BAFI-3210 file (N, C-alpha, C; in Angstrom, 3 decimals, decimal comma, padded with zeros to 6 digits):
// residues 199
n [1|2|3|4|5|6|7|8|9|10|11|12|13|14|15|16|17|18|19|20|21|22|23|24|25|26|27|28|29|30|31|32|33|34|35|36|37|38|39|40|41|42|43|44|45|46|47|48|49|50|51|52|53|54|55|56|57|58|59|60|61|62|63|64|65|66|67|68|69|70|71|72|73|74|75|76|77|78|79|80|81|82|83|84|85|86|87|88|89|90|91|92|93|94|95|96|97|98|99|100|101|102|103|104|105|106|107|108|109|110|111|112|113|114|115|116|117|118|119|120|121|122|123|124|125|126|127|128|129|130|131|132|133|134|135|136|137|138|139|140|141|142|143|144|145|146|147|148|149|150|151|152|153|154|155|156|157|158|159|160|161|162|163|164|165|166|167|168|169|170|171|172|173|174|175|176|177|178|179|180|181|182|183|184|185|186|187|188|189|190|191|192|193|194|195|196|197|198|199]
n.u [-021,553|-018,687|-016,943|-015,082|-012,994|-011,456|-009,236|-007,610|-004,915|-005,068|-003,233|-000,005|-000,815|-000,397|-000,117|-000,792|-002,365|-004,398|-005,491|-006,554|-008,454|-010,115|-011,103|-012,496|-014,413|-015,853|-016,821|-018,459|-020,430|-021,468|-022,196|-023,353|-022,153|-020,497|-017,461|-015,608|-015,927|-014,649|-011,774|-008,765|-006,693|-003,741|-002,983|-000,888|000,659|000,637|-001,608|-004,319|-007,229|-010,602|-011,120|-013,384|-015,257|-015,471|-016,821|-016,543|-014,387|-011,299|-009,062|-006,223|-004,485|-001,848|-000,266|001,953|-000,002|-002,342|-004,895|-006,438|-009,113|-010,696|-013,564|-015,813|-017,980|-016,477|-013,155|-010,650|-008,387|-006,687|-004,872|-003,150|-001,386|000,700|001,710|005,001|008,551|010,412|013,316|014,444|013,122|013,747|014,953|012,798|011,038|012,400|011,761|009,103|006,102|006,187|004,301|003,589|006,026|006,292|004,170|005,042|007,388|006,433|005,400|007,704|008,675|009,716|012,221|014,150|016,615|019,635|019,413|016,788|013,852|011,707|008,388|006,284|003,487|002,405|003,936|003,237|000,505|000,571|001,834|-000,016|-001,982|-000,590|000,077|-002,482|-003,559|-001,711|-002,184|-004,834|-004,727|-003,259|-000,485|001,546|004,774|006,223|005,828|007,118|007,277|006,908|005,166|002,519|000,114|-001,092|-002,224|-004,698|-008,339|-008,817|-006,801|-004,103|-003,016|-001,575|-001,508|-003,558|-006,626|-008,944|-010,655|-009,591|-010,572|-009,819|-009,973|-009,159|-008,338|-008,026|-008,314|-007,700|-005,439|-002,201|-002,560|-002,998|-005,155|-006,081|-008,257|-008,704|-010,612|-012,115|-013,747|-016,750|-019,566|-020,594|-020,806|-019,397|-017,007|-017,965|-016,796|-015,877|-015,045|-013,092|-011,393|-010,820|-010,431|-008,903|-009,571]
n.v [010,803|009,610|006,599|004,253|001,452|-001,034|-003,685|-006,899|-008,480|-011,657|-014,575|-014,537|-013,064|-010,595|-007,251|-004,942|-005,976|-007,072|-004,748|-003,428|-005,313|-005,222|-002,623|-002,782|-004,704|-003,392|-001,205|-002,526|-003,474|-001,024|000,494|-001,230|-002,138|-004,525|-005,985|-006,570|-004,562|-002,347|-000,547|000,206|002,888|004,994|008,461|011,041|011,803|009,662|009,197|007,131|006,332|005,695|004,334|005,598|006,272|008,981|010,430|009,128|009,180|007,849|006,180|004,364|002,283|000,571|-001,221|-003,266|-005,930|-004,623|-003,307|-000,682|001,299|004,156|005,881|007,900|010,675|012,936|014,391|012,445|011,120|008,378|006,861|004,198|002,913|000,622|000,379|000,912|001,091|003,742|004,003|006,422|008,457|010,783|012,467|012,858|014,212|016,620|017,817|018,484|020,520|023,344|023,303|020,635|019,457|020,460|019,144|016,462|016,759|017,312|014,800|013,441|014,280|016,822|016,855|016,019|014,002|012,293|010,164|009,949|008,089|006,880|008,091|005,926|005,398|008,028|009,209|007,627|008,214|010,935|010,715|009,308|011,248|013,240|011,848|011,143|013,595|014,373|012,333|012,879|015,336|014,524|014,653|013,296|012,498|014,552|017,101|019,533|018,737|020,638|022,552|022,347|021,900|019,434|019,194|019,940|019,633|020,594|020,905|023,052|024,979|026,093|024,937|024,073|025,301|024,475|023,638|021,267|018,498|016,522|013,230|011,024|007,705|004,969|001,958|-000,471|-001,674|-000,876|000,126|002,879|005,105|007,439|009,735|012,089|014,662|016,783|019,869|020,134|018,616|018,200|015,538|012,687|010,389|007,005|004,264|000,992|-002,088|-005,042|-006,872|-009,370|-011,460|-012,457|-010,603]
n.w [002,794|004,399|004,382|006,319|006,368|008,305|008,676|009,189|007,489|005,818|006,875|005,472|003,264|000,717|001,705|000,164|-001,912|-000,343|000,810|-001,421|-002,138|000,084|-000,244|-002,780|-002,179|-000,147|-001,604|-003,418|-001,705|-000,686|-002,975|-004,739|-007,056|-009,018|-007,766|-009,721|-011,538|-010,611|-011,097|-009,823|-010,247|-010,610|-010,284|-011,827|-009,672|-008,062|-006,525|-005,647|-007,630|-008,776|-011,818|-014,115|-012,213|-011,142|-009,215|-006,842|-004,214|-003,073|-000,725|000,410|002,764|004,551|007,221|008,869|010,067|009,478|007,388|005,585|004,246|002,771|001,617|-000,350|-001,222|-001,118|-001,340|000,260|002,711|004,152|006,808|008,348|011,123|012,586|015,923|016,315|016,719|015,226|013,601|012,694|014,012|015,492|013,614|011,937|013,649|013,912|011,517|011,607|012,015|014,218|016,363|016,415|017,034|019,610|020,873|020,800|022,228|024,808|025,375|025,777|028,158|028,015|026,876|024,056|023,071|022,072|023,781|024,428|024,800|022,298|022,086|021,313|020,829|020,758|018,724|016,483|016,389|015,722|013,261|011,606|011,327|009,907|007,512|006,551|005,771|003,743|001,909|001,316|-000,054|-002,148|-002,374|-001,030|000,420|-000,710|000,119|002,343|005,787|007,764|006,879|007,508|010,114|012,230|014,751|015,716|015,254|012,773|009,904|009,913|007,404|004,256|001,828|000,296|-001,030|000,187|003,302|005,691|007,556|010,412|011,770|014,377|015,454|017,766|017,204|018,391|020,929|020,016|017,487|015,358|013,627|011,146|009,501|006,924|005,554|003,086|003,874|005,965|006,975|009,364|009,948|011,264|009,912|009,077|010,739|010,167|011,545|011,098|012,621|013,495|011,830|008,713|005,716]
ca.u [-021,012|-017,401|-016,850|-013,736|-012,932|-010,173|-009,214|-006,286|-004,659|-005,009|-001,828|000,751|-001,377|000,256|-000,975|-001,320|-003,455|-005,489|-006,118|-007,382|-009,604|-010,999|-011,759|-013,472|-015,517|-016,662|-017,514|-019,521|-021,493|-022,073|-022,712|-024,033|-021,458|-019,618|-016,054|-014,865|-016,095|-013,809|-010,361|-008,007|-005,565|-003,023|-002,757|000,520|001,358|000,563|-002,815|-005,251|-008,590|-011,390|-011,334|-014,785|-016,138|-014,818|-017,587|-016,188|-013,000|-010,795|-007,723|-005,848|-003,291|-001,577|000,890|001,969|-001,146|-003,536|-005,223|-007,531|-009,526|-011,731|-014,181|-017,011|-018,197|-015,558|-011,755|-010,383|-007,130|-006,675|-003,589|-003,130|-000,011|000,935|002,665|006,326|009,586|010,911|014,728|014,805|012,048|014,257|015,130|011,455|010,530|013,069|011,170|007,677|005,618|006,619|003,303|003,680|007,248|005,988|003,311|005,885|008,328|005,720|005,292|009,036|009,090|010,333|013,563|014,424|018,057|020,050|019,053|015,346|013,099|010,623|007,011|005,804|002,056|002,185|004,546|002,406|-000,732|000,854|002,194|-001,213|-002,649|000,192|-000,061|-003,862|-003,715|-000,926|-002,897|-006,073|-004,456|-002,595|000,903|002,529|005,869|006,945|005,579|007,842|006,393|006,678|004,250|001,137|-000,016|-002,224|-002,498|-006,108|-009,282|-008,685|-005,403|-003,666|-002,168|-001,798|-001,171|-004,780|-007,628|-010,025|-010,419|-009,483|-010,932|-009,160|-010,469|-008,156|-008,888|-007,185|-009,294|-007,279|-004,090|-001,179|-002,950|-003,553|-005,747|-006,623|-008,865|-008,763|-011,448|-012,360|-015,006|-017,354|-021,021|-020,971|-020,957|-018,159|-016,958|-018,402|-015,685|-016,286|-013,875|-013,085|-010,037|-010,702|-010,079|-008,500|-010,708]
ca.v [010,097|008,944|005,290|003,736|000,036|-001,463|-005,138|-007,505|-009,354|-013,097|-014,996|-014,668|-012,288|-009,332|-006,193|-004,054|-006,713|-007,190|-003,434|-003,189|-006,226|-004,648|-001,477|-003,155|-005,391|-002,372|-000,434|-003,384|-003,468|000,296|001,063|-002,248|-002,368|-005,688|-005,671|-006,698|-003,329|-001,294|-000,601|001,217|003,425|006,056|009,643|011,339|011,959|008,401|009,080|006,186|006,750|004,666|004,639|005,587|006,659|010,179|010,975|008,373|009,418|006,702|006,193|003,029|002,279|-000,674|-001,210|-004,539|-006,755|-003,793|-002,713|000,280|002,075|005,164|006,271|008,722|011,663|014,063|013,980|011,819|010,402|007,535|006,233|003,319|002,674|-000,272|001,001|000,317|002,114|004,260|004,307|007,804|009,317|012,102|013,278|013,222|015,233|017,888|018,371|018,725|021,856|023,669|022,853|019,172|019,164|020,757|018,068|015,291|017,125|017,114|013,351|012,955|014,917|018,117|016,753|015,002|013,943|010,985|009,131|009,974|006,962|007,303|007,890|005,215|005,624|009,431|009,462|006,985|008,982|012,141|010,349|008,991|012,517|013,867|011,067|011,176|014,870|014,326|011,466|013,549|016,362|013,865|015,104|012,384|013,077|015,599|018,373|019,670|018,404|021,782|023,503|022,158|021,497|018,512|018,971|020,205|018,865|021,139|021,053|024,426|024,848|026,985|024,132|023,801|026,322|023,898|023,318|019,820|018,046|015,284|012,352|010,028|006,577|003,867|000,872|-001,441|-001,429|-001,158|000,583|004,232|005,348|008,790|010,061|013,524|014,924|018,185|020,435|019,535|018,710|017,847|014,095|011,933|009,210|005,745|003,314|-000,405|-002,911|-006,491|-007,120|-010,678|-012,465|-011,890|-010,166]
ca.w [003,953|004,191|005,027|006,577|006,710|008,865|008,843|009,198|006,356|006,065|007,012|004,237|002,163|000,407|002,257|-000,887|-002,562|000,624|000,981|-002,613|-002,069|001,099|-000,855|-003,812|-001,502|000,530|-002,631|-003,941|-000,698|-000,537|-004,217|-005,530|-008,325|-008,837|-007,506|-010,981|-012,316|-010,036|-011,459|-009,086|-011,000|-009,898|-011,104|-012,078|-008,398|-007,340|-005,715|-006,266|-007,979|-009,450|-013,230|-014,514|-011,102|-010,621|-008,082|-005,634|-003,821|-002,313|-000,144|000,885|003,613|005,275|008,118|009,584|009,667|009,305|006,097|005,744|003,078|003,008|000,354|-000,226|-002,289|-000,941|-001,247|001,552|002,886|005,348|007,116|009,507|011,568|013,709|016,835|016,253|016,794|013,954|013,879|012,360|014,501|015,917|012,405|011,462|014,576|013,577|010,291|011,812|012,376|015,583|017,349|016,493|017,804|021,017|021,380|021,048|023,292|026,073|025,590|026,152|029,396|027,766|026,294|023,040|022,814|021,580|024,761|024,690|024,256|021,415|022,559|020,122|020,610|020,399|017,423|015,455|016,304|014,951|011,893|010,802|010,999|008,837|006,277|006,022|005,053|002,512|000,969|000,908|-001,069|-003,265|-002,505|-000,454|001,207|-001,452|000,806|003,618|006,901|008,654|006,244|007,965|011,520|012,399|016,170|016,013|014,436|011,423|009,503|009,684|006,232|003,116|000,660|-000,447|-000,716|000,987|004,718|005,862|008,903|010,836|012,830|014,747|016,193|018,211|017,174|019,396|021,424|019,028|016,155|015,202|012,319|010,977|008,211|006,669|004,388|002,789|004,353|007,155|007,027|010,732|010,072|011,421|009,047|009,678|010,798|010,322|011,883|010,943|013,088|014,109|010,828|007,434|004,891]
c.u [-019,692|-017,357|-015,386|-013,867|-011,529|-010,252|-007,775|-006,133|-004,781|-003,537|-001,162|000,255|-000,613|-000,639|-001,544|-002,505|-004,654|-006,226|-007,012|-008,622|-010,619|-011,790|-012,835|-014,661|-016,451|-017,449|-018,666|-020,717|-022,228|-022,754|-023,414|-023,414|-020,507|-018,157|-015,240|-014,944|-015,216|-012,354|-009,649|-006,781|-004,855|-002,832|-001,252|001,331|001,297|-000,670|-003,792|-006,614|-009,291|-011,652|-012,826|-015,763|-015,554|-015,552|-017,288|-014,704|-012,544|-009,418|-007,473|-004,590|-003,085|-000,313|000,868|000,790|-002,392|-003,673|-006,431|-007,861|-010,588|-012,282|-015,433|-017,068|-017,290|-014,120|-011,398|-009,002|-007,206|-005,270|-003,738|-001,679|-000,022|001,954|003,984|007,350|010,054|012,355|015,105|013,805|012,538|014,446|013,787|010,888|011,133|012,433|009,698|007,371|005,948|005,614|003,322|004,923|007,003|005,137|004,133|006,892|007,686|005,595|006,607|009,540|009,849|011,700|013,578|015,913|018,371|019,661|017,550|014,652|011,914|009,260|006,200|004,340|001,794|002,746|003,691|001,072|-000,551|001,110|000,965|-001,980|-001,926|-000,057|-001,470|-004,116|-002,960|-001,587|-004,162|-005,824|-003,660|-001,148|001,930|003,634|006,730|006,834|006,403|006,879|006,101|005,697|002,799|001,129|-001,263|-002,579|-003,953|-007,039|-009,336|-007,205|-005,121|-002,653|-002,510|-001,469|-002,366|-005,803|-008,772|-009,630|-010,490|-009,686|-010,291|-009,972|-009,394|-008,785|-007,753|-008,106|-008,983|-005,870|-003,079|-001,472|-003,523|-004,052|-006,258|-007,226|-008,972|-009,646|-011,785|-013,708|-015,529|-018,858|-021,537|-021,084|-019,599|-018,172|-017,416|-017,263|-016,213|-015,054|-014,122|-011,698|-009,810|-010,366|-009,622|-009,719|-011,037]
c.v [009,432|007,673|004,902|002,259|-000,271|-002,954|-005,594|-008,356|-010,813|-013,494|-015,174|-013,835|-010,983|-008,175|-005,241|-004,699|-006,806|-005,863|-003,106|-004,081|-005,725|-003,489|-001,908|-003,902|-004,394|-001,542|-001,228|-003,379|-002,133|000,809|000,051|-002,506|-003,547|-005,274|-005,722|-005,429|-002,196|-001,509|000,546|001,609|004,459|007,237|009,921|011,524|010,702|008,236|008,120|006,816|005,595|005,081|004,520|005,995|007,890|010,790|010,243|008,586|008,283|006,988|004,820|003,148|000,884|-000,501|-002,493|-005,384|-005,949|-003,276|-001,800|000,907|003,073|005,561|007,090|009,738|012,879|013,561|013,539|011,179|009,598|007,000|005,400|003,031|001,718|000,400|000,241|001,440|002,484|004,704|005,770|008,809|010,694|013,022|013,732|014,339|016,596|018,579|018,745|020,202|022,105|023,200|021,334|018,753|019,386|019,656|016,820|015,554|016,920|015,629|012,760|013,604|016,211|018,071|015,668|015,082|012,562|009,851|009,041|008,794|007,478|007,074|007,250|005,516|007,044|009,746|008,863|007,717|010,257|011,790|010,010|010,258|013,209|013,160|011,151|012,484|014,846|013,438|012,145|014,588|015,798|014,243|014,125|013,138|014,068|016,954|018,439|019,531|019,584|022,803|023,346|021,539|020,640|018,269|019,208|019,362|019,374|021,279|022,532|024,391|025,898|026,260|023,913|024,868|025,796|023,777|021,810|019,451|016,699|014,540|011,319|008,967|005,684|002,659|-000,249|-001,097|-001,807|-000,647|001,994|004,383|006,775|008,913|011,572|013,735|016,397|018,616|019,742|019,732|018,299|016,358|013,426|010,742|007,967|004,743|001,919|-001,263|-004,365|-006,971|-008,537|-011,792|-011,754|-011,580|-011,231]
c.w [003,580|005,019|005,190|006,914|007,209|009,121|009,006|007,941|006,785|006,165|005,641|003,069|001,970|000,872|001,206|-001,596|-001,637|000,787|-000,216|-002,599|-001,036|000,511|-001,850|-003,212|-000,813|-000,478|-003,232|-002,992|-000,667|-001,799|-005,121|-006,891|-008,112|-008,655|-008,793|-011,830|-011,799|-010,423|-010,747|-009,904|-010,126|-010,840|-011,204|-010,799|-007,540|-006,462|-006,390|-006,565|-008,686|-010,883|-013,539|-013,425|-010,407|-009,430|-006,776|-005,362|-002,910|-001,725|000,467|001,739|004,198|006,110|008,935|009,121|009,316|007,881|006,303|004,396|003,528|001,646|000,631|-001,354|-002,166|-000,904|000,166|001,538|004,168|005,553|008,377|009,841|012,744|014,622|016,770|016,322|015,390|014,181|013,632|012,936|014,919|014,717|011,845|012,335|014,250|012,371|010,447|012,054|013,847|016,637|017,502|017,271|019,289|021,634|021,692|022,156|024,663|026,403|026,074|027,439|029,197|027,124|025,212|022,729|022,256|022,510|025,008|024,018|023,446|022,070|021,423|019,825|020,106|019,015|016,304|015,292|015,504|013,484|011,040|010,442|009,837|007,500|005,701|005,267|003,728|001,466|000,455|-000,173|-002,245|-003,456|-001,956|000,267|000,431|-000,751|002,089|004,803|007,820|008,073|006,685|009,354|011,686|013,870|016,536|015,153|012,997|011,107|009,254|008,549|005,185|001,810|-000,253|-000,081|000,153|002,459|004,879|007,325|009,184|011,882|013,105|015,635|016,679|018,309|018,148|019,824|020,350|017,637|016,216|013,776|012,282|009,589|008,123|005,453|004,284|003,358|005,588|007,103|008,401|010,968|010,180|010,473|009,810|009,582|011,056|010,497|011,590|011,326|013,582|013,127|009,571|006,601|003,878]
res [m|t|e|i|r|l|a|r|t|a|p|g|e|d|p|s|t|a|a|r|r|l|l|t|s|a|l|e|t|e|y|g|i|p|a|s|a|f|q|v|e|k|d|e|k|g|k|p|y|l|a|g|y|s|h|i|h|i|s|i|s|h|s|g|p|y|i|a|c|a|f|g|e|r|p|v|g|v|d|v|e|m|w|k|t|h|p|k|w|r|r|i|v|d|k|l|h|s|r|e|r|e|e|l|l|q|s|c|g|g|v|i|s|g|d|t|e|e|p|v|r|e|f|c|g|l|w|v|r|k|e|s|f|l|k|a|i|g|e|g|l|r|v|p|l|d|l|f|d|t|t|g|e|w|v|e|q|e|l|s|p|e|r|w|r|l|w|q|y|e|p|e|e|g|c|s|l|a|v|c|m|v|g|d|d|g|t|e|p|h|l|q|l|d|l|f|s|g|v]
***
């Protein structure tokens, strides 16, 4: 079973520190191992992992006040995005897979030009799907964005021999979250929210 936790940072708290604390607290609850025993390291490509617990796969994300983590027995990637404008969104759209560009084009009424207003909600929803897959395979933004399509529930790609499944959520107005994990046993990840107070 893959677990997802989403929370807000406490006022003034560093989001990276808060996201790691959210992860270790959730792991302590789920696996009964003291938080002090979990050491989050990064591999040569920057993907986080738990030193000494190779059977537990993890992913961490933060945006604005939101922090998220995902973990389980299968490779997983999670991304959270606060709805906000992205100054370079048109340039990013130009680099996307053709089906993703078409999806955003429809959100813009069929035209994207220098005067087109960014469809913030739709763009952020697409972006969390893209990022969750890149985090799941451990590649980050080194991979050209047009090499994979995240418009469906399965990622269309040739970057990895495995099949990758996507789930997308809007836990509250102003926030998009996506999780991507390898294979499919028919079980949706369990999402737990703590959005009303800092972790």
